[in-house]
C-alpha positions in Angstrom: -123.4 91.1 -143.9 -122.4 87.6 -145.2 -119.0 88.4 -144.4 -119.7 89.2 -141.0 -121.5 86.2 -140.4 -119.0 83.8 -142.2 -116.3 85.5 -140.0 -118.1 84.3 -136.6 -118.5 80.9 -137.7 -114.8 80.7 -137.9 -114.2 82.2 -134.5 -116.6 79.7 -133.3 -115.2 76.8 -134.6 -111.6 77.4 -133.8 -113.2 78.1 -130.0 -114.5 74.8 -129.9 -111.0 73.2 -131.5 -109.3 74.4 -128.1 -111.8 73.1 -126.2 -111.3 69.7 -127.4 -107.6 69.9 -126.8 -107.8 70.9 -123.6 -110.1 68.1 -122.6 -108.1 65.8 -124.6 -104.7 67.2 -122.4 -106.6 66.8 -119.1 -107.5 63.6 -120.1 -104.1 62.6 -120.9 -102.9 64.3 -117.7 -105.5 62.5 -116.0 -104.6 59.1 -117.2 -100.3 59.7 -116.5 -101.8 60.4 -113.1 -103.7 57.5 -112.7 -101.0 55.5 -114.3 -98.6 57.3 -111.8 -100.8 56.4 -108.6 -101.3 52.7 -109.9 -97.1 52.7 -110.6 -96.8 54.0 -107.1 -98.9 51.7 -105.7 -97.7 48.6 -107.4 -94.0 49.8 -106.3 -95.0 50.0 -102.4 -96.5 46.4 -102.9 -93.3 45.0 -104.1 -91.2 46.7 -101.9 -93.4 45.7 -99.0 -93.0 42.2 -100.6 -89.4 42.6 -101.0 -89.1 43.6 -97.3 -91.2 40.6 -96.2 -89.0 38.0 -98.2 -85.7 39.9 -97.0 -87.1 39.5 -93.2 -88.1 35.6 -93.9 -84.4 35.4 -95.1 -82.9 36.9 -92.4 -84.7 34.7 -90.2 -83.7 31.8 -92.1 -80.2 32.8 -92.0 -80.2 33.4 -88.1 -81.8 30.2 -87.7 -78.9 28.3 -89.7 -76.5 30.2 -87.9 -77.9 28.8 -84.4 -77.7 25.4 -86.1 -74.3 25.7 -87.1 -73.4 26.9 -83.5 -75.0 23.8 -82.1 -73.3 21.3 -84.7 -70.0 23.0 -83.7 -70.7 22.5 -80.1 -71.9 18.8 -81.0 -68.6 18.1 -82.5 -66.8 19.5 -79.6 -68.2 17.2 -77.5 -67.9 14.2 -79.8 -64.5 15.0 -80.1 -64.0 15.0 -76.1 -66.0 12.0 -76.1 -64.0 10.3 -78.7 -60.7 10.9 -76.8 -61.9 9.8 -73.3 -63.2 6.5 -75.0 -59.4 6.0 -76.7 -57.9 6.6 -73.3 -60.3 4.4 -71.5 -59.6 1.6 -74.2 -55.7 2.3 -73.9 -56.3 1.8 -70.2 -58.3 -1.0 -70.4 -55.9 -2.5 -72.8 -53.2 -2.0 -70.4 -55.2 -3.4 -67.8 -55.9 -6.2 -69.6 -52.3 -7.0 -70.5 -51.0 -6.2 -66.8 -53.7 -9.2 -65.6 -52.7 -11.7 -68.4 -48.7 -11.2 -67.1 -50.2 -11.9 -63.7 -52.1 -14.6 -64.6 -49.3 -16.3 -66.6 -46.7 -15.5 -63.7 -49.0 -17.3 -61.3 -49.4 -20.2 -63.7 -45.8 -20.5 -64.0 -45.4 -20.5 -60.2 -48.0 -22.9 -60.0 -46.4 -25.2 -62.5 -43.0 -24.7 -60.5 -44.3 -25.8 -57.2 -46.3 -28.8 -59.1 -42.9 -30.0 -60.7 -41.2 -29.6 -57.5 -43.4 -31.7 -55.6 -43.4 -34.2 -58.3 -39.3 -34.2 -58.1 -39.5 -35.3 -54.3 -38.3 -32.3 -52.4 -35.1 -31.6 -55.1 -34.0 -28.2 -56.2 -35.7 -26.5 -58.4 -34.8 -23.6 -60.6 -36.4 -20.3 -62.1 -36.1 -17.7 -65.0 -36.8 -14.1 -63.9 -36.7 -10.6 -65.3 -36.3 -11.6 -69.1 -35.7 -8.4 -70.8 -35.3 -8.0 -74.8 -33.9 -4.5 -76.1 -32.9 -3.1 -79.6 -29.7 -2.2 -80.4 -28.5 0.2 -82.9 -28.2 -1.9 -85.6 -31.5 -3.5 -87.5 -31.9 -7.0 -86.2 -29.6 -7.0 -83.2 -31.0 -7.1 -80.1 -29.5 -7.4 -75.9 -31.1 -9.6 -73.9 -30.8 -10.4 -69.7 -32.1 -12.5 -67.4 -31.7 -14.0 -63.9 -31.9 -17.8 -62.8 -32.6 -18.4 -59.1 -33.0 -21.4 -56.9 -36.1 -21.7 -55.4 -34.8 -23.9 -52.3 -32.7 -21.6 -50.5 -30.5 -24.3 -48.7 -30.3 -26.6 -51.8 -26.7 -26.0 -52.3 -24.6 -25.2 -55.7 -26.3 -25.1 -58.8 -24.5 -26.2 -61.9 -24.9 -26.7 -65.5 -25.8 -24.8 -69.0 -27.9 -22.8 -70.4 -28.8 -22.3 -74.2 -31.2 -19.8 -75.8 -33.2 -20.3 -79.1 -35.2 -18.2 -81.3 -38.7 -19.9 -82.5 -40.1 -18.3 -85.5 -41.0 -18.3 -89.3 -38.1 -18.4 -91.5 -38.7 -18.9 -95.3 -42.1 -19.5 -94.8 -41.6 -22.4 -92.5 -41.9 -22.7 -88.6 -38.4 -23.3 -86.8 -36.5 -23.3 -83.7 -32.9 -21.9 -84.0 -30.4 -21.9 -81.3 -28.0 -19.0 -81.0 -25.1 -21.1 -82.5 -27.2 -21.0 -86.1 -27.7 -17.5 -85.9 -24.2 -15.8 -87.0 -23.6 -12.6 -84.8 -25.2 -13.7 -81.6 -22.9 -14.2 -78.6 -22.4 -16.3 -76.1 -24.0 -19.0 -78.0 -24.4 -20.9 -74.3 -23.8 -19.8 -70.9 -22.2 -21.8 -68.3 -24.3 -21.7 -64.8 -23.0 -22.0 -61.4 -24.4 -20.2 -58.4 -25.8 -20.8 -55.1 -28.9 -18.6 -54.7 -29.1 -16.8 -58.2 -27.2 -15.4 -61.3 -27.9 -12.8 -63.9 -26.8 -13.6 -67.7 -27.0 -11.3 -70.7 -25.7 -11.4 -74.2 -26.6 -10.2 -77.7 -29.1 -11.7 -80.5 -28.4 -11.2 -84.3 -31.6 -12.2 -86.4 -31.6 -12.7 -89.9 -33.6 -10.6 -92.3 -36.0 -13.2 -93.3 -36.6 -14.6 -89.7 -39.6 -13.5 -88.1 -39.4 -14.1 -84.4 -42.2 -15.5 -82.3 -40.9 -17.0 -79.1 -37.4 -16.8 -76.9 -36.8 -20.3 -75.7 -34.5 -20.6 -72.6 -33.3 -24.0 -71.6 -31.5 -25.1 -68.7 -29.7 -28.5 -68.5 -28.2 -29.0 -65.0 -25.4 -31.1 -64.2 -26.0 -31.1 -60.5 -27.9 -33.9 -59.3 -31.5 -33.8 -58.1 -31.9 -30.9 -59.8 -34.2 -31.2 -63.1 -34.0 -29.4 -66.4 -35.9 -26.5 -67.2 -37.3 -25.4 -70.6 -39.3 -22.0 -70.6 -40.8 -20.2 -74.0 -41.5 -16.5 -73.7 -43.7 -14.6 -76.5 -41.1 -12.4 -78.1 -41.6 -8.6 -76.7 -39.0 -6.2 -77.4 -38.8 -3.2 -74.7 -37.5 0.2 -75.1 
């Protein structure tokens, strides 16, 4: 009898142990499920956060791209405006130079007429169409000009014409006749005409000379014809 009772207790104990293990396993599975559900929820929240972040970055990218486009358009407009301003400035400078040349020509004309009146109706000479041109050799230039008589019925005008170069030589202001500039020819021109006469020649400049003005001096031998000295700013054309 005692053996039978002992066997039943052992079976109950084993049955109780299996039950507890089953409960423990269920708890573990439940914990894993809760953890998985929590992880899944956290994953979804993180994914949503990343999605929102990516959307914000995409929007910012689009905004930057739009701003870059605006800046490129502004740069195009600025460059176009700069070119227009440069062209306008160049045109204004050309117009200013033309106006200054015209004013200078008028001033010379007024001076001619004033001196003509002062001389009491005698003949009067005028220098026109002066041109300096660079030649192939450095420091070598060709020149040409025309001398005319203002008074059409004055008669024959005779005399000598001498050219001089005014500028800085070795740091000093000097005015040198062509006879002092080796290689320049002719050094003087003989003048003899009734209405006008054209002259041309060549000027050879030393390396140390910085020309500033070309001086043309006319010394008439005809009576009642006053001498003439004109100074022109050094300007070399093509």
